[in-house]
N, C-alpha and C positions, 0 to 999 in steps of 0.2 A: 381607437377605431378598430384595432385588431379584435378586441373583445366583442364589439358589436357585430363585426363580420362573423366571428365564431358562433355567436348565438343565433344569428340569422341562418348560418349554414346548417346548424343542428336542427333548427326548426324546419327548414326546407327538406332535409333528409327524412325527418320524422313524418312529414306530410306525405312525401313521396312513398315511403314505406307503407304508411297506412292506406294509401290509395292502391298499392299493388298487392299488399298482403294484409288482410284485416286482422290476422292473428297477431300482428306486430303492433297493433294499436290498442294498448291496455285500457284506455278510457272510452273505447268505442266511439270515436268522433262522429262516425256516420249516423249513429243513433242520437247522440247528444245534439247534433245540429238540427234535429227535428224540433227541439225546444219544447216538447210537451211535458209539462210538469205542474203538479198541483202543490203549490207552495204554502207552507204553514204561515198563518198571520195572526195578529191580535194578541190577546192575553195569553193564549196557549204558547205562542212563539216566545213571548217574554218570559213565561215561567220556565220553559225548557232552556232557552238560549242565554238569558240574562241571569235568572235566579237559580238555575240548576235544579228546578223542581219538576216533579211529574206533572203532566197536563191535568191529570185527575188521578185520584187513588180511592180505593175501596178498602174499608176495614171489615174483612169478612166476619169477624167475631161479633160485630155490632151492626151488621148490614141492615139497612132500612128499606131498600127497594126503591128509594127516591133518587139514588145517585145517578149523575149524568156525566158524560164526557162531552165537552163543548170546544169547538175550534172554528176559526175562520180559515178558508182555503181560497187562494187566488190562483187562477189559471194563467200560466205563463206559456206562451207559444209565439212563434213567428206569425202564425195565423190564428187570431183569437176567435175566429168563427169555426174552428176545426173540431171543437168538442161537442159531442152529441149528448153524453151523459157520464155519470160516475157511478160505478158499482162499489159499494162499501161492504167489506167482508170482516168477519171475526174468524180468527184461527182457532179451530177446535183441536185439542190434544187428547188423543186416545191412547191409553196405556197398552202396550204390546210386549209382554214379558217384562224385561227390566228397562225397556226404552219406551218412547212415545212416537206415535204416528200423527203428523199434523195434516189438517185438511182445512180448506177455506170454505166458510159457509156464508152465503149472501145475507147481509143484514138489510140493506136498502139500496134503491137506485135513485140517484139524484139527477133529474134531467137538466140540461144546460139552461132551460127556460127559468130555472130557479136561481140562476146566478144573477147578481146585481151588477149594474154598470153605473157607478157613481164615483165621487171624488174620494171615497174611503181608501181605495187602493188603485194603482194604475190600471190593473187588468180586471176582468170579470171575477167576481168572488161570491162565495156562499157561506152562510153560517150553518154549521152542522151540530146537531144535538143527538147523542146516542144514549139511550136509557139502559141501565144495568139489567132491568127485567127483560128487555128485548135480547140483550146479549146472553143472559143466562138461558133463555128459551132456545136460542140457536145452539147453545152448548149442551143441550139436553138436561138442563138443570132448572131449578126454581127456588124461590125463597123457602119452600117447604121441604126441599130435598134433605133427607137425613145426612148429617155430617157435611153440610154445604161449606162451612168455614174451613174444615180440614181439606176438602177437595180443592178449594180455591187456593189455599196456602201451600198445597202440595203440588197439584197438577199445573197450577198457574202461578207458582211462587215468583217467577220472573216477570209477571204481569200478563195481561191478556192483550194479544196483538190485534190491532185494528188496521186493515190495509185497504187501499183504494186502487181500483183499476180504471183507466180512462178509455171510454168508447169514443172513437173518432168518427167524424161524418163520412170518411172515405171507407168505412167498414173495418178498419184496423183497430187493434186494441193495444194500449200502452199499459202494461201491468206493473205492479209493484215489484215483481220478480225481475223486471228489466233494469232496475236501479243497479248500476255497476259502481262499485266503491261508493256506497251511500255517504261515507264520511266526507266526500267532496262537497256534498250539499249541506253539510251541517254548519251553516252560517246564517246570519240574519237575513240573507237574501234568498237562500235556496233550501232551507230545511224542509224536507219533503213530507207532505201530508199523506203520502202513499203508505208510509209505515209509521204507525204511532203505537205507543204502549200505555195501557191502562193499568196502573200499578195496584198490586194487591199487598196490603201492609198488615202485618200482624200487630194488632192493637186491641187492648181490652179497656172497657169503660172503667173509670175510677170507682173503687169500692173501698171505703174507709175501713171496713171490717177486716180487710186483708192484713193490715199492718200491725195491729196490737195483739198482745198475748203470745208472742213468738220469741224464740231465742235465735239470734242471728250470729253467724260466724263473721266477725268483723276483721278484715285484713287491712292493716295499715301499710302505706307505702310512702316513705320508708317507715319502718317500725315493726311492731310485733303483730300477732294475731290473738284476738281474745273474743269472748262471747259478750253479746249485749242483749239484754232483755228489753223489749219495747212495750210500753203501756200507753194508754190514752191519757192525755192531759185534759182534764175537764174544763180548764179555764178558757179554751178557745176551740172552735170547730176545726177538725183536721190538724190539730196539734198533738204531737206524740213526744214521749220521753224515752231516751235510751239511758240505761243505768250504769254504764261502764265506759264513759267517754275517755278515749286515749289510754284505756287500760288502767285508769286511775280510780275506778270505782265511784265516779261522780256522775250525777244526773246532768243531761243536757237535753233541752227540748228543741224540736224542729217542726216546721210547718210544711205540710204537703199541699200543693196546688191541685185541686180537683180538675184533671185534664179533660179536654175534649178531642185531642188528637195527639199523636206521638211527640210532637215538638214542644208541647207545653206540660209534659210530665216532669215538673220541677219541684225542688225542695229548697227551703231557706232555713238556715240556722241563725236566728236573730242573735245579735251581739248580747251576751249574757255573762254574768259572773257566777262561777261554779262554787260549790261548797268549800273547795280548797283554795279559793281566791284567784283562780285563773280566769281569763276572759276568752270565751269561745265564740266563734262565728264561722259562717261558711255558706256554701250553696251546693246544689247537687241536682241529680236527676233520679227518676225511678222507672222501673218497668213493671206496669201493673200485671201483665201476663205472667211474668216470672216471679214477681214479688221481691225483686231485688232493688237495692239503692246504691248509688255511687255518689259520694260526698267529697267535696274539696274543702278541707278544714284549716282553720287557723286557731292556734291556742297560744296565748301569751301567759306564761307562768314563771314567776320568780325572775322577771326581767328578761326572759328569753322567749323568742317567738319561734314556734314550731309550726311548720306548714306540711301537711300530709294529705293523702287521699284515703278515703275509707270505702272499701267495697263490702257491702253487707248482703249476705245470702242466708235465707232462712234455714234453720236446722230442724225446727219443729213447729 
């Protein structure tokens, strides 16, 4: 019972303090009690909260102009009729010396009349689709902008910020800037749609001509460092041969998967017997932009199994 009394006493003191001095209320209870929040819902929430993925990402080096950011947003409030509209902004970053100045540029306005009231979510909700071409336009860019990929991967390397402000029927405005300690809302209940990130990912389309005819510095871990020359294996598409596996001067072939996104830049070393009688196998990944490979290898030779990683970086 003493513990219960102590907790209640602390709570009462905090409430009293927050009522008398707002500076002593770190979570701004008086604001939170208004309960005006645009909560993230649907697949976007599942991607962020459950899978740890971006809601959407753009690959600037192969940008198509058809990319969209899509999410459902549910309005949470003590008074569900208090929302008039939502202003959706993109944050523009302008370089000033060695730093950046950020400014909010209006993308679109969503009237409350666009919100649905059905059994999908408890409160009124709306589906939002944002086009990359509209975002680029607001940032002063376009698909034909020289060096667009470099600009996006440099000025917006941490992603393009999409924010939402709530316009209430009483004339007040609840802005994304009002989110105090947004981490408090990062749950499946309250992840805020007011602050979203559109990821910019450095990714290059697969190009088979990248890999053959080069000498790679091959660093074993554990092990030594040696050179490997890579050539095309004509027996199968996207199959290549390295000529100095494990530093033993033997050929080993490997298959590169033609990727469509960063997560499927994968390599397989099929199980095979080398010219010295060893059995090689393994898996790995590659980076098309850098032309590098990282392989996890297994080599069984003379009754002994050797496990090592190979980091291959082009020398020429």
